[in-house]
C-alpha positions in Angstrom: 2.7 -30.7 -7.9 0.0 -28.4 -6.8 -3.0 -29.7 -4.3 -5.8 -27.6 -2.2 -6.3 -27.2 1.2 -10.1 -27.3 2.7 -11.0 -24.5 4.3 -12.0 -26.0 7.4 -8.8 -27.8 7.9 -6.7 -25.2 7.5 -6.3 -23.8 11.0 -6.6 -27.4 12.6 -3.0 -27.9 11.9 -1.1 -30.5 9.6 -1.6 -33.7 11.6 -5.5 -33.0 11.5 -5.0 -32.2 7.7 -3.0 -35.1 6.8 -5.5 -37.5 8.5 -8.1 -35.5 6.6 -6.9 -36.4 3.4 -7.6 -39.7 3.8 -11.4 -39.1 3.9 -13.6 -40.8 1.2 -15.8 -38.6 -0.9 -19.2 -39.0 0.2 -22.7 -38.6 -1.8 -25.5 -37.1 0.4 -29.0 -36.7 -1.0 -31.6 -34.1 0.1 -34.9 -33.4 -0.2 -35.4 -29.5 -0.7 -38.2 -26.7 -1.5 -35.8 -25.3 -4.2 -38.1 -25.0 -7.2 -36.7 -22.8 -9.8 -33.2 -22.1 -11.7 -33.3 -18.8 -10.2 -33.2 -20.1 -7.0 -30.3 -22.2 -7.9 -28.3 -19.4 -9.2 -28.8 -17.5 -6.1 -27.6 -20.6 -4.3 -24.6 -21.3 -6.4 -22.0 -19.2 -4.5 -23.3 -20.1 -1.1 -23.0 -23.8 -1.9 -19.7 -23.5 -3.6 -18.3 -21.7 -0.6 -18.8 -25.0 1.7 -15.6 -26.5 0.5 -13.4 -26.6 -2.5 -14.0 -30.3 -3.3 -17.5 -30.2 -3.4 -19.9 -31.2 -6.5 -23.4 -30.6 -6.5 -26.6 -30.7 -8.5 -30.2 -30.3 -8.5 -33.0 -32.4 -10.0 -35.9 -30.1 -10.3 -38.0 -32.6 -12.4 -38.2 -34.8 -9.5 -41.3 -34.4 -7.3 -38.9 -34.0 -4.0 -36.3 -31.5 -5.9 -33.7 -33.5 -5.0 -29.9 -31.8 -4.3 -27.1 -34.3 -4.6 -24.0 -33.3 -2.7 -20.6 -35.3 -3.2 -17.7 -34.1 -1.1 -15.2 -35.4 1.5 -15.4 -32.6 3.7 -19.3 -31.4 4.0 -21.4 -32.9 6.6 -25.1 -33.1 5.7 -26.0 -30.5 8.7 -23.8 -27.9 7.0 -26.2 -28.2 3.8 -29.3 -28.1 5.8 -28.3 -25.2 7.8 -27.3 -23.3 4.8 -30.4 -24.0 2.8 -32.7 -23.2 5.8 -30.7 -20.1 6.7 -31.9 -19.1 3.0 -35.6 -19.9 3.6 -35.5 -23.3 1.9 -36.7 -26.7 3.6 -34.1 -29.3 3.4 -33.8 -32.7 4.8 -31.3 -35.5 4.1 -32.6 -38.9 2.5 -31.5 -41.8 3.7 
């Protein structure tokens, strides 16, 4: 039987890890300034490095250039900080 250990919980200890296995996946939606496929290709390794369970996609046809994040372990502030550090605007939509 194989399973993965999310990066952010490896050093927190086994009890914390077991409790976090129970976390539910959340979908977060962000308005961004990412406008091109070239930008998405550039961001891809950075987004993938946030967590092993991460699923994400951009909707460039939407006027808000939507980014959807599906993960049990990624928090919205991590995504916002990442995109802002790459000189893109990003804010979570309610």
